[in-house]
Backbone as CSV, one residue per row, in Angstrom:
resi,resn,N_x,N_y,N_z,CA_x,CA_y,CA_z,C_x,C_y,C_z
1,MET,114.957,124.032,39.392,114.623,123.563,40.667,113.897,122.070,40.314
2,LYS,113.549,122.081,39.118,113.122,120.429,38.859,114.230,119.273,39.263
3,ARG,115.337,119.925,38.600,116.528,118.927,38.535,117.468,119.174,39.957
4,ILE,116.987,119.958,41.038,117.404,119.839,42.051,116.521,118.543,42.930
5,TRP,115.546,119.057,42.495,114.274,117.540,43.344,114.330,116.506,43.098
6,LEU,115.078,116.351,41.975,114.881,115.159,41.051,115.395,114.198,41.589
7,PRO,116.880,114.088,42.383,117.850,113.027,43.059,116.829,112.532,44.199
8,GLY,116.498,113.483,45.481,115.994,113.698,46.443,114.584,112.577,45.841
9,LEU,113.624,112.709,45.038,112.316,112.038,44.354,112.841,110.479,44.495
10,VAL,114.007,110.260,43.528,114.344,109.149,43.451,114.632,108.238,44.577
11,ILE,115.260,108.913,45.789,116.182,108.133,46.787,114.528,107.694,47.490
12,ILE,113.487,108.879,47.491,112.275,108.282,48.428,111.627,107.372,47.987
13,ILE,111.458,107.227,46.272,110.753,106.000,45.418,111.634,104.862,46.202
14,ILE,113.459,104.496,45.899,113.376,103.500,46.321,113.404,103.130,47.541
15,VAL,113.541,104.149,48.527,113.129,103.779,50.035,111.759,102.984,50.355
16,ALA,110.386,103.716,49.639,109.261,103.247,49.521,109.354,102.004,49.281
17,ILE,109.933,101.321,47.871,110.171,100.218,47.537,110.664,99.212,48.533
18,THR,111.557,99.753,48.978,112.646,98.683,49.785,111.644,98.049,50.725
19,ILE,110.793,99.438,51.510,109.800,98.953,52.294,109.089,97.695,52.352
20,GLY,108.449,98.126,51.097,107.156,97.457,50.772,107.766,96.075,50.582
21,ILE,109.089,95.916,49.854,109.533,94.385,49.755,109.660,93.649,51.194
22,SER,110.498,94.499,51.927,110.747,93.389,53.257,109.413,93.642,53.968
23,TYR,108.556,94.503,53.745,106.989,94.052,54.209,106.623,92.911,53.900
24,LYS,106.670,92.468,53.046,105.585,91.448,52.281,106.958,90.195,52.487
25,GLN,108.146,90.498,52.539,108.826,89.276,52.543,108.601,88.707,54.371
26,SER,108.343,89.621,55.303,108.363,89.455,56.553,107.216,88.751,57.055
27,ASN,105.701,89.274,55.593,104.467,88.695,56.206,104.395,86.754,55.118
28,LEU,105.589,86.974,54.853,105.601,85.794,54.140,106.316,84.686,55.045
29,ASN,107.004,85.059,55.424,107.990,84.263,56.717,106.843,84.101,57.325
30,LEU,106.214,84.674,57.789,104.853,84.604,58.941,104.279,83.712,58.591
31,ALA,104.109,83.723,57.386,102.566,82.440,57.041,103.398,81.249,56.855
32,VAL,104.919,81.039,56.584,105.433,79.696,56.007,105.166,78.905,57.540
33,PRO,104.617,78.123,57.728,104.543,76.637,58.916,106.292,76.360,59.316
34,SER,105.969,76.437,60.897,107.694,76.159,61.470,107.461,74.813,61.311
35,LYS,108.788,74.206,60.838,109.352,72.596,61.308,109.125,72.035,62.613
36,THR,108.791,70.968,62.999,108.733,70.590,64.081,109.970,69.655,64.329
37,THR,110.410,69.985,65.583,111.524,69.386,66.021,110.961,67.953,66.866
38,VAL,112.107,67.254,66.043,111.857,65.682,67.011,113.445,65.510,67.693
39,ILE,113.262,64.712,68.739,114.817,64.441,69.477,114.096,62.705,69.064
40,VAL,115.695,61.804,69.012,115.750,60.598,69.515,116.773,59.949,70.030
41,SER,116.712,58.606,70.431,117.963,58.105,71.194,119.091,57.695,70.324
42,LEU,118.640,57.304,69.304,119.832,56.512,67.920,119.502,57.308,66.738
43,PRO,120.201,56.961,66.365,120.531,57.448,65.308,119.665,56.527,63.925
44,LEU,119.228,55.183,64.141,118.043,54.094,63.772,116.968,55.098,63.358
45,LEU,116.751,55.680,64.818,115.657,56.143,64.772,115.246,57.589,63.982
46,LYS,116.392,58.385,64.128,116.454,59.465,63.789,116.489,59.421,62.020
47,ASP,116.802,57.925,61.875,116.889,57.713,59.977,114.926,57.598,59.401
48,ILE,114.353,56.688,60.351,112.967,56.450,60.277,112.617,57.882,60.170
49,VAL,112.286,58.615,61.087,111.868,59.922,61.192,112.127,60.866,60.244
50,ARG,113.529,60.833,60.050,113.378,61.623,58.392,112.929,61.228,57.277
51,GLU,112.679,59.807,57.391,112.185,59.219,56.266,110.613,59.487,56.237
52,ILE,109.938,59.981,56.885,108.310,60.026,57.281,108.345,61.522,57.399
53,GLY,108.653,61.927,58.336,108.898,63.458,58.334,109.237,64.228,57.219
54,GLY,110.275,63.780,56.560,110.298,64.789,55.468,110.768,65.798,55.874
55,ASP,110.740,67.109,54.851,110.672,68.467,55.223,110.069,68.707,56.210
56,GLU,108.877,68.457,57.159,108.799,68.683,57.790,109.187,68.696,59.160
57,VAL,110.100,67.989,59.072,110.749,67.766,60.280,112.477,68.185,60.664
58,ILE,112.719,68.454,61.977,114.257,68.826,62.002,114.543,67.332,62.955
59,VAL,115.289,66.202,62.671,115.431,65.500,63.630,117.349,65.479,63.727
60,GLN,116.985,65.189,65.544,118.280,65.200,66.373,118.155,63.593,66.975
61,SER,119.462,63.784,66.889,119.568,61.734,67.992,120.608,62.359,69.015
62,ILE,120.254,61.761,70.469,120.740,62.202,71.593,122.364,61.466,71.536
63,ILE,122.387,60.015,71.275,123.712,59.592,70.794,124.133,59.441,69.259
64,GLU,125.008,59.825,68.855,125.767,59.547,67.510,126.527,58.908,67.261
65,GLY,126.803,57.911,65.905,127.425,56.923,65.611,126.978,55.848,66.232
66,PRO,127.884,54.452,65.610,127.115,53.254,65.676,127.633,52.188,67.242
67,SER,127.482,53.132,68.234,127.629,52.519,69.495,126.100,52.532,69.772
68,CYS,125.727,51.767,70.474,124.497,51.687,71.364,124.316,52.433,72.554
69,ASN,125.252,52.482,73.173,125.628,52.654,74.249,124.345,53.156,75.057
70,HIS,124.290,52.029,76.331,122.751,51.757,77.058,123.254,52.476,78.173
71,HIS,124.549,53.283,78.764,124.031,53.845,79.727,124.607,54.996,79.595
72,TYR,124.114,55.898,78.664,124.863,57.091,78.321,124.246,58.150,79.403
73,GLU,125.275,59.366,79.790,124.759,60.220,80.177,124.759,61.625,79.996
74,PRO,123.516,61.865,80.182,122.886,63.030,79.187,123.819,64.551,79.568
75,THR,123.635,65.383,78.821,124.582,66.496,79.185,123.766,67.655,79.243
76,THR,124.142,68.612,79.653,123.087,70.026,79.795,122.265,70.213,78.454
77,GLY,123.651,70.145,77.029,123.052,70.395,75.818,122.017,69.618,75.834
78,ASN,121.966,68.413,75.911,120.819,67.649,75.994,119.210,67.540,76.474
79,LEU,119.487,67.949,77.795,118.510,69.107,78.071,117.517,70.671,77.728
80,LYS,118.232,70.792,77.022,118.177,72.000,76.396,117.862,71.677,74.668
81,GLN,118.189,70.505,74.375,117.584,70.012,73.012,116.323,69.350,73.309
82,VAL,115.912,68.552,74.401,114.415,68.434,74.615,113.702,69.559,74.873
83,ALA,114.070,70.274,75.773,113.374,71.533,76.097,112.699,72.041,75.303
84,LYS,113.322,72.293,74.139,112.893,72.619,72.826,111.995,71.981,71.740
85,SER,111.998,70.890,71.949,111.245,69.540,71.339,110.251,69.321,71.036
86,SER,109.192,69.195,70.454,108.059,69.072,70.213,107.630,67.275,70.606
87,LEU,108.877,66.011,70.232,108.248,65.212,69.789,109.555,64.247,70.379
88,PHE,109.752,62.997,71.729,111.045,62.462,71.417,110.249,60.701,71.457
89,VAL,111.570,60.339,70.069,111.216,58.708,70.066,112.459,57.762,70.770
90,LYS,111.869,56.950,71.404,112.826,56.292,72.528,112.790,54.908,71.705
91,VAL,113.673,53.909,72.192,113.998,52.601,71.282,113.174,52.176,72.149
92,GLY,112.798,52.403,73.549,112.216,51.559,74.490,112.491,50.138,75.157
93,LEU,111.870,49.244,75.843,112.147,48.136,76.722,113.591,48.491,77.407
94,ASP,114.160,49.749,78.034,114.559,49.707,78.785,116.089,49.875,78.084
95,PHE,116.161,49.966,76.541,117.791,49.759,76.291,117.907,51.076,76.200
96,ASP,117.297,52.358,75.881,117.669,53.472,76.460,117.136,53.677,77.624
97,GLN,117.646,53.508,79.052,117.288,53.831,79.872,117.390,54.672,80.489
98,TRP,118.442,55.664,80.022,118.704,57.016,80.519,117.238,57.731,79.712
99,VAL,116.901,57.790,78.809,115.603,58.828,78.496,114.811,59.062,79.048
100,ASP,114.181,58.206,79.947,113.198,58.667,80.819,113.507,59.830,82.243
101,LYS,114.596,59.314,82.725,114.980,60.754,83.923,115.493,61.753,82.678
102,LEU,116.396,61.629,81.809,115.972,63.070,80.887,115.297,63.916,80.279
103,ILE,114.334,63.110,79.884,112.771,63.996,79.981,112.077,64.924,81.107
104,LYS,112.328,63.836,82.331,112.054,64.412,83.779,112.604,65.334,83.701
105,ASN,113.921,65.614,83.596,115.150,66.945,84.048,114.951,68.182,83.147
106,ALA,114.018,67.683,81.883,114.322,68.583,80.993,113.102,69.537,81.070
107,GLY,112.067,68.810,82.146,110.773,69.784,82.288,110.075,70.345,81.536
108,SER,109.664,69.386,80.567,109.146,69.540,79.064,107.696,68.551,79.483
109,PRO,106.560,69.703,79.962,105.650,68.428,80.147,104.671,68.311,79.376
110,ASN,104.614,69.331,78.214,104.255,69.445,76.512,104.620,68.384,75.674
111,LEU,105.647,67.905,76.104,106.511,66.479,75.003,105.596,65.464,75.061
112,MET,105.582,65.441,73.814,104.939,63.739,73.293,105.870,62.698,73.646
113,VAL,105.849,61.450,73.501,107.054,60.639,73.884,106.482,59.666,72.826
114,ILE,107.446,58.889,72.492,106.644,57.597,71.501,107.711,56.451,71.650
115,ASP,107.354,55.408,72.543,108.284,54.186,72.611,108.149,53.604,71.201
116,ALA,108.980,53.458,70.846,109.161,52.631,69.114,108.662,51.331,69.247
117,ALA,108.887,50.784,70.454,108.630,49.231,70.538,107.170,48.893,70.867
118,ALA,106.426,49.302,70.740,104.606,49.306,70.552,104.597,48.622,70.055
119,GLY,103.759,47.066,70.336,103.262,46.504,69.806,104.231,45.573,68.579
120,ILE,105.436,45.452,69.478,106.384,44.348,68.231,106.357,43.176,69.264
121,ASN,106.254,41.947,68.639,106.836,41.074,69.071,108.198,40.660,69.666
122,LEU,108.098,40.058,71.112,109.865,40.266,71.621,110.171,38.681,71.953
123,ILE,111.534,38.703,72.020,112.229,37.359,71.854,112.479,37.414,73.638
124,ASN,112.018,36.223,74.015,112.210,36.214,75.331,113.672,35.420,75.503
125,GLU,115.217,35.875,76.488,115.905,35.975,76.606,116.165,34.716,77.380
126,ASN,115.350,34.368,78.207,115.730,33.493,78.732,115.059,31.914,78.089
127,GLU,114.107,32.160,77.211,113.535,30.947,76.357,114.733,30.540,75.317
128,GLU,115.748,32.137,74.703,116.872,31.585,74.337,117.880,30.838,74.787
129,ALA,118.519,31.230,75.865,119.320,30.390,76.369,119.250,28.548,76.728
130,GLU,117.262,28.700,76.949,116.952,27.269,77.512,117.230,26.372,76.302
131,GLN,117.057,26.858,74.813,117.118,26.126,73.365,118.452,26.126,73.031
132,GLU,119.292,26.440,73.857,120.736,26.280,73.437,121.275,24.986,73.626
133,HIS,122.190,24.541,73.483,122.838,23.216,73.644,123.392,22.779,75.304
134,GLU,123.838,24.021,75.558,124.512,24.317,76.988,124.178,25.482,77.761
135,PRO,123.515,25.169,79.006,122.920,26.491,79.459,123.666,27.320,79.893
136,HIS,123.209,28.940,79.918,124.440,29.477,81.035,124.032,29.548,82.306
137,HIS,125.349,30.677,82.212,125.138,30.180,84.133,124.818,31.392,84.638
138,GLU,123.992,31.212,85.902,123.885,32.811,87.044,124.846,33.014,87.048
139,GLU,126.115,32.676,87.195,127.142,33.422,87.682,127.360,34.591,86.972
140,GLU,127.275,34.558,85.697,127.386,35.255,84.813,126.143,36.425,84.463
141,GLU,126.017,36.730,85.453,124.806,37.612,85.547,125.003,39.454,85.004
142,SER,124.945,39.793,83.931,125.102,41.153,83.310,124.626,42.239,83.504
143,LYS,125.636,43.282,83.856,125.241,44.635,84.974,124.047,45.346,83.279
144,HIS,123.951,45.013,81.913,123.774,45.454,81.003,122.217,44.747,80.969
145,ASN,122.048,44.188,81.869,120.922,43.019,81.205,119.530,44.000,81.284
146,HIS,118.378,43.839,80.475,117.672,44.811,79.650,116.115,44.055,80.471
147,GLY,116.371,42.717,81.341,115.111,42.301,81.642,114.798,40.716,81.118
148,SER,113.664,40.532,81.123,113.731,39.083,80.115,113.228,38.927,78.619
149,VAL,113.354,40.369,78.253,112.920,40.044,77.014,114.878,40.811,76.267
150,ASN,114.815,40.662,74.616,116.091,41.123,74.136,114.994,42.040,73.643
151,PRO,115.886,43.690,73.641,115.557,44.712,73.275,116.063,45.068,71.589
152,HIS,116.655,44.470,71.001,117.329,44.348,70.044,116.626,44.181,68.459
153,TYR,115.203,44.557,68.955,114.260,43.795,67.799,114.306,44.546,66.391
154,TRP,114.773,45.693,66.370,115.298,45.645,64.733,116.499,45.208,63.667
155,GLY,116.577,44.026,64.498,117.328,43.226,63.920,116.469,42.070,62.586
156,ASN,115.361,42.023,63.184,113.929,41.590,62.156,113.356,43.099,61.495
157,PRO,113.505,43.203,59.994,112.908,44.709,59.409,111.802,44.742,59.575
158,ALA,111.011,43.352,59.832,109.647,43.766,59.716,108.859,44.166,61.053
159,ASN,109.986,44.633,61.908,109.896,44.997,63.149,109.855,46.596,63.164
160,ILE,110.640,47.099,61.868,110.980,48.425,61.522,109.725,48.870,61.172
161,LYS,108.562,48.958,60.453,107.782,48.774,60.181,106.662,49.298,60.935
162,ILE,106.681,48.356,62.327,105.567,48.870,63.482,106.495,50.365,64.044
163,VAL,107.540,50.049,63.598,108.262,51.176,64.534,107.707,52.583,63.418
164,ALA,107.703,52.468,62.072,107.660,53.212,61.348,105.885,53.638,61.437
165,GLN,105.188,52.901,61.902,103.741,53.244,62.119,103.516,54.112,63.402
166,ASN,104.301,53.501,64.209,104.585,54.468,65.934,105.454,55.640,65.276
167,ILE,106.300,55.850,64.373,106.425,57.472,64.589,105.243,58.122,63.665
168,LEU,104.645,57.399,62.871,103.469,58.173,61.904,102.793,58.615,62.561
169,ASN,101.965,57.536,63.528,101.329,57.941,64.310,101.569,59.175,65.260
170,GLY,102.676,59.082,65.731,103.049,60.262,66.420,103.416,61.640,66.072
171,LEU,103.820,61.846,64.732,103.841,62.920,63.622,102.453,63.525,63.477
172,ILE,101.437,62.720,62.807,100.172,63.291,62.986,100.186,63.835,63.890
173,LYS,100.137,63.477,65.455,98.962,63.735,66.712,99.947,65.193,66.710
174,ILE,101.184,65.387,66.343,101.649,66.464,66.426,101.480,67.770,65.630
175,LYS,101.481,67.352,64.067,101.086,68.126,63.034,100.021,67.705,62.304
176,PRO,98.689,67.683,62.680,97.304,67.144,62.304,97.572,67.677,60.536
177,GLU,98.145,68.712,60.106,97.268,69.163,58.660,98.267,68.708,58.145
178,GLN,99.545,68.091,58.525,100.597,67.282,57.390,100.232,65.700,57.142
179,LYS,99.084,65.433,57.784,98.621,64.047,57.857,98.802,63.484,56.543
180,GLU,98.771,63.993,55.174,98.727,63.397,54.379,100.266,63.346,53.661
181,VAL,101.169,64.206,53.686,102.456,64.195,53.574,103.093,62.763,54.262
182,PHE,102.476,63.144,55.498,103.437,61.898,56.706,102.892,60.572,56.103
183,THR,101.785,60.579,55.787,101.242,58.929,55.435,102.155,58.496,54.175
184,ALA,102.009,59.764,53.176,102.705,59.431,51.723,104.133,59.048,51.849
185,ASN,104.670,59.718,52.664,106.768,59.454,53.053,106.276,57.350,54.066
186,TYR,105.470,57.622,54.698,105.381,56.438,55.146,105.173,55.279,54.257
187,ASN,104.244,55.784,53.375,103.863,54.488,52.494,105.489,54.038,51.488
188,GLN,105.819,55.327,51.077,107.092,55.042,50.211,108.270,54.146,50.765
189,TYR,108.477,54.297,52.559,109.540,54.218,53.108,109.130,52.644,52.987
190,ILE,107.593,52.054,53.683,107.490,50.604,53.953,107.681,49.950,52.826
191,THR,107.479,50.363,51.541,108.073,49.900,49.778,109.250,49.548,50.058
192,LYS,110.476,50.534,50.796,111.186,50.608,50.463,112.301,49.324,51.424
193,VAL,111.678,49.418,52.880,111.515,48.283,53.412,111.241,46.687,52.753
194,ASP,110.325,46.739,52.096,110.055,45.425,51.509,110.714,44.921,50.437
195,ASN,110.941,46.340,49.951,112.066,45.943,48.288,113.234,45.343,49.137
196,THR,114.050,45.966,50.050,115.390,45.145,50.735,115.204,43.586,51.276
197,ILE,113.909,44.158,51.725,113.825,42.106,52.522,113.625,41.014,51.523
198,ALA,113.486,41.741,50.419,113.066,40.701,49.732,114.204,40.541,48.547
199,GLU,115.375,41.626,48.359,116.827,41.552,48.016,117.659,40.742,48.932
200,LEU,117.387,41.081,49.929,117.857,40.535,50.772,118.125,38.959,51.461
201,GLN,116.757,38.541,51.958,116.155,37.200,51.725,116.465,35.881,50.310
202,ALA,116.427,36.910,49.193,116.872,35.785,48.006,118.089,35.463,48.381
203,LYS,119.332,36.450,48.436,120.703,36.020,48.991,120.758,34.860,49.788
204,VAL,120.077,35.286,50.999,120.224,34.295,52.107,119.774,32.780,51.636
205,ASN,118.687,32.963,51.204,118.114,31.679,51.164,118.832,30.554,50.225
206,SER,119.903,31.507,49.272,120.774,31.233,48.279,122.044,29.898,48.923
207,LEU,121.990,30.517,49.950,122.961,29.366,50.724,122.822,27.712,51.433
208,PRO,123.876,27.355,50.712,123.596,25.735,51.431,123.789,25.355,53.005
209,ASN,124.633,26.627,53.603,124.750,26.542,54.932,124.476,28.072,55.349
210,LYS,123.850,27.885,56.580,123.407,29.023,57.297,123.701,28.738,58.843
211,THR,124.605,28.165,58.970,125.160,27.638,60.852,125.629,28.810,61.267
212,ILE,125.922,28.805,62.035,126.830,30.078,63.044,126.560,29.707,64.162
213,VAL,127.787,30.124,65.015,127.449,30.738,66.610,127.873,32.247,66.349
214,SER,126.912,32.537,67.450,127.030,34.185,67.836,127.848,34.191,69.349
215,TYR,128.887,35.400,69.202,129.603,35.679,70.430,128.758,36.634,70.976
216,SER,127.821,37.835,69.976,126.921,38.429,70.872,125.440,38.226,70.867
217,ALA,124.974,38.981,72.230,123.467,38.835,72.360,122.826,40.018,71.262
218,ALA,123.257,40.590,70.523,122.057,41.447,70.008,122.025,41.529,68.167
219,PHE,121.690,39.772,67.632,121.553,39.517,66.653,120.554,38.342,66.510
220,HIS,119.785,38.334,67.365,118.698,37.022,68.152,117.363,37.364,66.955
221,TYR,117.283,38.427,66.468,115.685,38.874,65.479,116.236,38.751,64.470
222,PHE,117.615,39.306,64.136,118.200,38.981,62.620,118.343,37.563,62.262
223,TYR,119.136,36.536,63.371,119.063,35.328,62.851,117.934,34.656,62.793
224,GLU,116.708,35.186,63.453,115.508,34.365,63.084,114.736,34.900,61.973
225,PHE,114.848,36.124,61.390,114.466,36.621,60.406,114.931,36.178,59.048
226,PHE,116.025,36.783,58.882,116.673,35.616,57.728,117.171,34.016,58.083
227,GLY,116.806,33.040,59.140,116.633,32.122,58.750,118.251,31.171,59.376
228,PHE,119.024,32.500,59.643,120.249,31.765,59.782,120.127,30.704,61.192
229,ASN,121.092,29.715,61.341,120.725,28.711,62.158,122.375,28.979,63.526
230,CYS,121.670,29.452,64.389,122.632,29.929,65.381,122.760,29.348,66.857
231,LEU,123.619,28.390,66.732,123.480,27.119,67.369,124.029,27.575,69.078
232,ALA,124.742,28.028,69.267,125.063,29.014,70.672,125.274,30.532,70.453
233,THR,124.940,31.426,71.802,125.626,32.502,71.800,126.016,32.505,73.229
234,VAL,127.346,33.190,72.843,128.621,33.422,74.275,127.739,33.809,74.996
235,GLU,126.913,35.413,74.837,126.787,36.328,76.027,124.899,36.210,76.238
236,ASP,124.694,36.171,77.237,123.413,36.103,78.030,122.796,37.434,77.566
237,THR,123.306,39.007,77.615,122.937,40.067,77.632,124.215,41.047,76.710
238,CYS,123.924,41.749,75.813,125.312,42.775,75.367,126.216,43.060,76.365
239,GLU,127.441,42.841,76.130,128.887,43.403,76.600,129.118,42.718,78.131
240,GLN,128.501,41.639,78.286,128.912,41.133,79.603,130.062,40.581,79.703
241,GLU,130.416,40.613,81.203,131.764,40.094,81.246,131.832,38.349,80.947
242,ILE,132.316,37.969,80.172,132.471,36.117,79.587,133.412,35.185,80.919
243,SER,132.984,34.207,81.073,133.867,33.496,82.099,134.919,32.631,80.997
244,ALA,135.635,31.884,81.710,136.036,30.755,80.599,135.444,29.705,80.886
245,ARG,134.794,29.601,81.373,133.835,27.916,80.984,132.928,28.042,80.371
246,ARG,132.414,29.601,79.814,131.538,29.243,79.127,132.229,29.346,77.700
247,LEU,133.212,30.362,77.435,133.730,29.938,76.275,134.227,28.787,75.959
248,THR,134.505,27.923,77.042,134.784,26.145,76.794,133.740,25.857,75.934
249,GLU,132.817,25.782,76.798,131.456,24.906,76.370,131.133,25.443,75.036
250,VAL,131.456,26.981,74.550,130.916,27.235,73.233,132.218,26.620,72.453
251,ALA,133.377,26.568,72.644,134.171,26.170,72.269,133.386,24.992,71.532
252,LYS,133.424,23.618,72.911,133.281,22.451,72.455,131.888,22.468,71.518
253,ILE,130.985,23.334,71.309,129.654,23.140,70.365,130.585,23.594,68.969
254,ILE,131.522,24.673,69.213,131.484,25.265,67.602,132.585,23.809,66.926
255,LYS,132.835,22.778,67.780,134.379,21.816,67.253,133.055,20.218,66.894
256,GLN,132.010,20.541,67.597,130.924,19.132,68.046,130.291,19.252,66.203
257,HIS,129.811,20.859,66.086,129.012,20.722,65.017,130.012,21.224,63.929
258,GLN,131.426,21.287,63.690,131.991,22.054,62.838,131.582,23.533,62.131
259,VAL,131.083,24.235,63.373,130.999,25.777,62.715,132.398,26.031,62.182
260,LYS,131.928,27.514,61.648,132.902,27.714,60.589,133.020,29.287,60.624
261,ILE,131.564,29.812,61.582,131.731,31.184,61.490,131.076,31.928,62.821
262,VAL,131.590,32.549,63.689,131.399,33.334,64.576,130.964,34.731,64.671
263,VAL,129.940,35.126,64.742,129.663,36.721,64.738,129.558,37.391,65.805
264,GLY,130.202,38.591,65.761,130.360,39.387,67.097,130.069,40.899,66.213
265,GLU,130.085,41.871,67.084,129.524,43.208,67.156,131.237,43.793,66.749
266,ALA,130.423,45.091,65.360,131.776,45.839,65.026,132.503,46.757,65.742
267,VAL,130.988,47.205,66.591,132.031,48.241,67.389,132.378,47.524,68.899
268,TYR,132.618,46.271,68.918,133.277,45.649,69.851,134.478,44.650,69.488
269,PRO,135.436,44.653,68.390,136.310,43.661,68.035,136.903,42.607,68.159
270,ASN,137.558,43.277,69.627,138.257,42.354,70.387,137.617,40.955,71.150
271,LEU,136.331,41.186,71.701,135.619,40.372,72.533,135.704,38.927,71.736
272,PRO,135.300,38.881,70.744,135.598,37.097,70.598,136.989,36.702,69.710
273,ARG,137.553,37.796,69.906,138.814,37.132,69.264,139.298,36.287,70.039
274,ASN,139.412,36.075,71.473,139.752,34.308,71.727,139.205,32.884,71.238
275,LEU,137.818,33.275,71.594,137.415,32.456,71.046,137.079,31.491,69.554
276,THR,137.979,32.912,68.751,137.793,32.290,67.299,139.344,31.724,67.215
277,ALA,140.332,32.557,67.903,141.690,31.914,67.714,141.678,30.349,68.245
278,ALA,141.355,30.117,69.589,141.062,28.688,69.754,140.133,27.852,68.952
279,THR,139.480,28.604,68.337,138.445,27.220,67.585,138.710,27.448,65.921
280,GLY,139.786,27.847,65.460,139.932,28.174,63.919,138.867,28.861,63.374
281,THR,138.050,29.678,64.064,136.973,29.872,63.101,136.969,31.470,62.527
282,ASP,136.243,31.831,61.674,136.216,33.190,60.785,135.002,33.753,62.166
283,LEU,135.653,35.368,61.803,134.895,36.118,62.409,134.464,37.173,61.854
284,VAL,133.062,36.904,61.902,132.322,38.055,60.584,132.317,39.485,61.968
285,LEU,132.151,40.550,61.753,131.799,41.507,62.566,130.605,42.397,62.069
286,LEU,129.520,42.383,62.647,128.654,43.422,61.965,127.895,44.352,62.980
287,TRP,127.085,45.439,62.631,127.220,46.135,63.642,125.222,45.928,64.008
288,PRO,125.221,46.285,65.391,124.703,46.384,65.833,123.058,46.845,65.794
289,ALA,123.175,47.927,65.206,122.344,48.845,65.358,122.599,49.699,64.126
290,THR,123.045,50.722,64.156,123.271,51.393,62.056,124.781,51.487,62.334
291,ASP,125.410,51.847,61.174,127.120,51.732,60.901,127.245,53.480,61.108
292,GLU,128.146,54.129,60.517,128.642,55.690,61.294,127.383,56.252,59.953
293,SER,126.854,55.328,58.832,125.756,56.718,58.194,124.703,56.956,59.095
294,GLY,124.422,55.811,60.155,123.336,56.067,60.281,121.808,55.504,59.404
295,ASN,121.759,55.045,58.603,121.444,54.320,57.652,121.130,53.295,58.004
296,TYR,119.407,52.855,58.398,119.187,51.196,58.694,119.157,50.399,58.270
297,LEU,118.189,50.784,56.880,118.506,49.916,55.490,119.811,49.042,54.711
298,GLU,120.844,50.824,54.699,121.979,50.256,54.252,122.703,49.293,55.035
299,THR,123.080,49.934,56.434,123.485,48.534,57.278,122.912,47.246,57.339
300,LEU,121.646,46.768,57.547,120.894,45.868,57.061,121.454,45.000,55.726
301,LYS,121.577,45.936,55.304,122.265,45.206,53.855,124.074,44.796,53.971
302,VAL,124.387,45.679,54.291,125.994,45.487,54.679,125.758,44.432,55.461
303,ASN,125.243,44.212,56.403,125.153,43.203,57.647,125.179,41.805,56.912
304,VAL,123.914,41.619,56.088,123.542,40.568,55.432,124.489,40.279,54.508
305,GLU,125.151,41.012,53.667,125.995,40.780,52.557,127.021,39.927,53.122
306,LYS,127.708,40.661,54.295,128.901,40.396,54.815,128.413,38.669,55.315
307,LEU,127.686,38.697,56.450,127.357,37.033,56.519,127.211,36.382,55.379
308,VAL,126.849,36.616,54.368,126.535,35.685,53.235,127.952,35.202,52.548
309,THR,128.659,36.290,52.341,130.304,36.389,51.887,130.656,34.957,52.332
310,ALA,131.007,35.297,54.122,131.619,34.364,54.748,131.084,33.122,55.043
311,LEU,129.826,33.172,54.577,129.039,31.560,54.117,129.303,30.902,53.063
312,LYS,129.311,31.313,52.015,129.362,31.309,50.585,130.391,29.801,50.672
């Protein structure tokens, strides 16, 4: 009889152990805090949120890839993404002008929205045009006009430190119990930014000539921060249609000052080619936000090194 009951007893013990382990695991799973879901408009913001949020966040970017896509049309899937999120980080300044409508349509009243541009000293586009050798003309009003300020503030890496501070503040409000973790990550990221700035400024400062002409209006913060001498910009705002008259004006400036380099956007490589062909200048294509990697600092290095190499 003992031998008959022994297998049954073993089975009962195994089942009991299995149930106990499952119960403990379920309790452990309940004890693990859930990650905070953050939605951003552009990959460069995703990169910064990921740096500061670390393992505490899941970050998704509405737009993927290197294009800025000012007039993106959100999908039903985007609405669902926003509805499930705790925090939305936008570029601001009407650069991602589709964001506010997306958030409204998502019907998520408790969603915290962070304007990454808050506190940044902005460049006035009207003043830029007035400072150039030849005026821009009213007939070239752009359908992509962002207003009186240039919204491409991330070209200046010092502004990214302000963006990072804005993101840090938002994450702490959403998840105050992780303040120390977020702050430590933030400090590490700021160190990375400062080290990158020092490295790149040394390369630019070694150049004997920093004079360029820009086809794109996306790089004025970049030029100003690193000390490139931009004599003229073809565009008033990004992606506008340019008249033959404006191209002739800029070509005159190029020849008058013997400019060797014209800067365009890597996402729109064909736009400046008529100008470079007419003037015999070299075309340098930079990324207006981030390259395919989505990494802000790595893209900044690529842009600086491309321009430094061309100007040597």
